[in-house]
Every structure is written in C-alpha cells, then in structure tokens.
C-alpha positions as CSV (number, residue, x, y, z in Angstrom):
1,M,-17.9,-19.4,4.7
2,F,-16.6,-20.3,1.2
3,N,-20.1,-21.1,-0.1
4,T,-21.7,-18.2,1.6
5,S,-19.0,-15.7,0.5
6,C,-19.2,-17.1,-3.3
7,S,-23.0,-16.8,-3.3
8,I,-22.3,-12.9,-4.0
9,L,-20.9,-14.2,-7.4
10,D,-24.4,-15.4,-8.3
11,T,-25.9,-11.9,-8.4
12,T,-25.7,-9.3,-11.1
13,V,-23.2,-6.5,-10.9
14,E,-26.2,-3.9,-10.2
15,E,-27.0,-6.1,-7.2
16,R,-23.3,-6.2,-6.1
17,I,-23.1,-2.6,-6.4
18,K,-26.4,-2.0,-4.2
19,I,-24.9,-4.3,-1.7
20,A,-21.5,-2.7,-1.8
21,Q,-23.0,0.7,-1.1
22,H,-24.7,-0.5,2.1
23,V,-23.0,-0.3,5.4
24,S,-23.4,-3.9,6.6
25,G,-23.4,-5.2,3.2
26,S,-20.1,-3.8,2.2
27,R,-18.4,-6.3,4.7
28,I,-19.4,-9.2,2.6
29,F,-16.5,-7.9,0.2
30,D,-14.1,-7.5,2.8
31,V,-15.0,-11.3,3.8
32,F,-14.7,-12.6,0.5
33,L,-11.5,-10.6,-0.4
34,E,-9.6,-11.5,2.8
35,S,-10.7,-15.2,3.0
36,A,-8.0,-17.9,2.5
37,S,-10.6,-20.4,1.5
38,V,-11.9,-18.5,-1.4
39,P,-9.7,-19.1,-4.5
40,A,-7.8,-16.1,-6.1
41,S,-9.5,-16.8,-9.7
42,K,-13.1,-16.0,-7.7
43,K,-11.6,-12.9,-6.2
44,R,-10.2,-11.8,-9.6
45,Q,-13.7,-12.7,-11.1
46,L,-15.3,-10.5,-8.5
47,I,-13.0,-7.6,-9.2
48,M,-13.0,-7.8,-13.0
49,D,-16.9,-7.9,-12.9
50,F,-16.9,-4.3,-11.8
51,V,-15.0,-3.2,-14.8
52,G,-17.2,-1.0,-16.6
53,H,-19.1,-0.2,-13.4
54,Y,-16.6,0.9,-11.0
55,H,-17.7,4.8,-11.9
56,H,-21.1,3.9,-10.2
57,L,-19.7,1.6,-7.5
58,V,-17.3,4.6,-6.0
59,D,-20.1,7.1,-6.4
60,D,-20.9,6.5,-3.1
61,K,-19.3,7.0,0.4
62,I,-19.4,3.4,1.1
63,G,-19.1,1.9,-2.2
64,S,-15.8,4.0,-2.9
65,R,-14.3,2.1,0.2
66,V,-15.2,-1.1,-1.5
67,G,-13.6,0.1,-4.7
68,D,-10.3,1.2,-3.1
69,R,-10.4,-2.6,-1.4
70,C,-10.9,-4.1,-5.0
71,W,-8.0,-1.7,-6.2
72,E,-5.6,-2.5,-3.4
73,F,-6.2,-6.2,-3.8
74,S,-5.7,-6.3,-7.4
75,D,-2.4,-4.8,-6.9
76,T,-1.2,-6.8,-4.1
77,Y,-2.3,-10.4,-5.2
78,L,-3.5,-10.4,-8.6
79,R,-0.2,-8.9,-10.5
80,V,0.8,-11.0,-13.3
81,S,4.7,-11.7,-13.4
82,G,6.9,-11.8,-16.4
83,N,7.7,-14.8,-18.4
84,R,11.4,-16.6,-18.5
85,L,12.3,-14.3,-21.1
86,F,12.1,-11.5,-19.1
87,P,12.0,-12.5,-15.4
88,S,12.2,-8.9,-14.2
89,F,9.3,-7.7,-16.3
90,S,5.9,-7.5,-14.5
91,T,2.8,-5.8,-15.5
92,F,-0.2,-5.1,-13.3
93,I,-2.6,-6.5,-15.6
94,T,-6.0,-6.4,-13.6
95,Q,-5.1,-3.0,-12.0
96,E,-4.5,-1.6,-15.6
97,K,-7.9,-2.9,-16.9
98,I,-9.5,-1.3,-14.1
99,A,-7.8,2.0,-14.6
100,R,-8.4,2.0,-18.4
101,S,-12.0,1.2,-18.2
102,L,-12.2,4.5,-16.1
103,I,-10.6,6.7,-18.4
104,P,-13.7,7.5,-20.7
105,K,-15.3,8.3,-17.3
106,E,-12.8,10.9,-15.9
107,Q,-15.2,13.6,-16.2
108,E,-18.1,11.8,-14.4
109,L,-15.7,10.9,-11.7
110,A,-14.4,14.3,-11.4
111,G,-17.9,15.3,-10.7
112,S,-18.5,12.9,-8.0
113,F,-17.8,13.9,-4.5
114,Y,-16.5,10.3,-3.6
115,G,-15.5,9.3,-7.3
116,K,-12.7,12.1,-7.6
117,F,-10.9,10.7,-4.7
118,F,-11.0,7.2,-6.4
119,A,-9.7,8.8,-9.6
120,R,-7.2,10.5,-8.2
121,N,-5.6,7.4,-6.6
122,L,-5.6,5.9,-9.7
123,N,-3.4,8.6,-11.6
124,L,-5.5,8.1,-14.8
125,H,-4.1,11.1,-16.3
126,V,-0.6,9.6,-15.9
127,L,-1.6,6.3,-17.4
128,R,-3.5,8.0,-20.3
129,R,-0.2,10.1,-21.3
130,R,2.6,8.0,-20.0
131,P,1.9,4.2,-19.7
132,E,5.0,3.1,-18.8
133,E,5.7,5.7,-16.0
134,W,2.4,4.8,-14.6
135,R,3.4,1.0,-14.4
136,D,6.5,2.1,-12.8
137,L,4.5,4.2,-10.4
138,Q,2.4,1.3,-9.3
139,S,5.6,-0.9,-8.7
140,E,6.9,1.7,-6.5
141,R,4.0,2.1,-4.7
142,R,3.7,-1.4,-4.0
143,Q,7.4,-1.9,-3.0
144,Q,6.3,1.2,-0.5
145,D,3.3,-0.4,0.9
146,K,5.5,-3.5,1.4
147,L,7.7,-1.7,3.6
148,N,4.9,0.2,5.6
149,T,3.5,-3.0,6.6
150,I,6.7,-4.3,8.2
151,Q,5.9,-4.4,12.3
152,P,8.2,-3.1,14.8
153,N,8.3,-6.6,16.2
154,D,9.5,-8.0,12.7
155,L,12.7,-6.5,13.7
156,I,14.7,-8.7,16.1
157,A,16.3,-6.1,18.7
158,T,19.8,-7.1,19.7
159,P,21.4,-5.8,23.2
160,T,23.7,-3.5,21.3
161,S,24.5,0.2,21.8
162,A,23.1,0.6,18.4
163,S,20.0,-1.1,19.0
164,Q,19.7,0.8,22.2
165,E,20.2,4.1,20.4
166,V,17.6,3.3,17.8
167,G,15.0,2.0,20.4
168,N,15.2,4.7,22.8
169,G,15.6,8.6,21.6
170,K,16.0,9.5,25.3
171,R,18.8,7.0,25.7
172,R,20.5,8.0,22.5
173,N,20.4,11.7,23.6
174,R,21.9,10.9,27.1
175,V,24.6,8.6,25.5
176,D,25.4,11.5,23.1
177,E,25.9,13.8,25.8
178,I,28.0,11.7,27.9
179,D,30.1,11.1,25.0
180,V,30.5,14.8,24.3
181,L,31.8,15.5,28.0
182,F,33.9,12.5,27.9
183,D,35.7,13.5,25.0
184,E,36.0,17.2,26.3
185,R,37.5,15.7,29.8
186,L,40.1,13.7,27.6
187,G,40.7,16.5,25.4
188,K,41.6,19.1,28.5
189,R,43.6,16.3,29.9
190,A,45.5,15.4,26.8
191,K,46.4,19.3,26.6
192,K,47.5,19.5,30.4
193,E,49.6,16.3,29.9
194,T,51.2,17.9,26.5
195,A,51.7,21.3,28.3
196,H,53.5,19.6,31.3
197,K,55.8,17.4,29.1
198,Q,57.0,20.6,27.2
199,K,57.8,22.2,30.6
C-alpha cells in the first residue's frame, strides 16, 4: 500500500487536483493520509504541495472535501511544538502556511460555491487582522475536536448511583421523584413527632 499511495507524489499538482476532484480518485488521498505505513514527512509534502493551489482544489464539490481533509490532518498531526525555552508555545506552522497562501485569493474563494465554505472554515479575516487570536482559535478548536472524539466506551462505568444517574435519564428522574417523596414523608413525620412532644 505504501508504494501505491506514494506514487501520487510522482504526479504534478495539476494532475493531483484532477484526481482529487474525481469521486473515486479522491479516495486515494484518504488512504494516503490515513495509512500508518506512509511517513508523516510524505503526508506533509502532499499537503504542502497544494499551497498556492488550494483555491483551485476546493473550487469543486469533491475537491473541497479533499481540501478539508488536508486542513484537518495538518492541524492534528503536523503541528510543530515549542522548544525547550518555551515548552508551552506551539504554532500551527503547516496550517498557517496554507491559510496565508489563501489570503490573496479571498475574493476568488468568496465567489466559489464550494470554496467559500472552505475559506470560512479557515477564518482568514481573523488571521489577516489578528494572527495571535487566530492561533489561539486553532488551538481551542483542536482541543474541542479531541473532546468530541472521546467515545462513550472510553468512559468506564462504575455501579454507583452517580453513574446510574448519568447513564439513564429516566432512572435519574425516578430516583429524584423518590427522593422528593421520601423527604416529604420524613418532613411530615418529623413535624408530627415535634407536635406530639410539645403536647
């Protein structure tokens, strides 16, 4: 699979765009980006080779999907982390290069039925005016995507009342109703006992 997938890198960018805009051909990019046998450097090369051509790639229904995949992949896997002096600092180098290459093409993208959605997702107007805010936005989006990918099975349920309440809305409502009735009964009983003692 590695050799077959990597053969896409032997084509010109123009040829890749034609392949990406074809229903069947676009699947090649899915396989390439998802394959564990393809080195990250090759995946980055594929994504970066489209820089300067993304506005052509996403000006198509199928091609815009490939563009989205490249964008998402560059965010998740090709982020460059900070150095030892600034361990908390991180920049989305690959993603920012893609976005900056499209700033001069904003008007062209705005006039494209599919391109405008791709451009909207990149928040180009924020990057152009407030770069630091744009980087923070990408970081927050990545964290949110991580939370969204957590599956219910990832959370180990324990046989406690808390997990029962979280796991079943109807059961929680029943428990709440029983608690209310129980408290009311105890309250009335306590009042009767207090009144009896006072007599």
